[in-house]
Phi, psi and omega in degrees: 000140181240156179283130182264340185221134173237123176265133179257355182287154175285163169306148179069030170243031178089019186290334176290317172294324175299310175309308182295319176297317180295319179298318178294320190278329183252344182074003178254181186256136178250126181286144181205169180303336179294338178289325178294316178307325184269002183221040180302328182296331178245321187281337174295319181288330173296318178290331178292320176295324175296313177296331171279004170109355182286115178269334182295344185292336193291331176296326176285322181294317184268015177301126185089352181250149176243359180212159170212131173227165177080166165293157348289342185303317182291349175285353182240020189311316181300321177293318184290322181293334172283318185292326183243074194289346179263001182283139173290137181257131174243120172264101172274140180208172177263175179301326175201167180298329182289324176295320178294310180304323180300321178285307186296327180293328180269353186231271185299308183299317178303319177294326180283341177280342182265144179288123179264328185081004180248093190303318183296325180288313182298322179297317183292316181291328178288323174294324178294315180298316179298319177294326176287336176102019178242122183259343181221111187283004172266351189265098184300313182297318173304315184293312179298317176302314184287324174303309182293322185290322175299312184299319181289321178298326177292318180298317182292327187261344184253128178302140185304327184278359177250346187253135172243119168275131183211143177230155185311322186284359172287330177068215187285328199297314185291320175306313180297320178296313180299325182265357175059046171230169185284154179279127184295156179281344183270161184299152173298135180296134173245100186241153169061048174294168185301313186302317183289317177303310181295323179291320183297329182265007181062035181268346182241000000 
């Protein structure tokens, strides 16, 4: 099985909602960080191999999946867009970098600032941050610079006819047009808002 969709967007760019929408529109399974959570015993090691430079590991990671969004997958977007040359590339983003920072700072980055005691997990997350260009998850300016640089790199490297830029407020329409499917009658899924993320982790 090969990926039909490669997401290049960072965490907190609507990727949980996007995962659900893609699965509904395509009938396939979409890889997301939540898949790592449910496969810690095997997939942490696989992603570490990817971080160590093994590219053949992706077929094993994405076995049974037709799309991938969010970290860890989007941390390897240059490799994935070449490995799956026929895949639609979706750059999920927020309305601006400051909005993205406001969300990621209270959620994903907050989690990375806390000691987990889980060395294998911390190694993977640290490796993803290194690839992203962030050495300090307290540094707002560094994170925003890296966010804008990655988004621009995607625009520069992916042909326009293969690339869809999307933000959560866009809803169904751009996705359905790119995938050549009808727009569902139901509301677009809005999943994993900041308050829900923090409550789930017991931070509020």
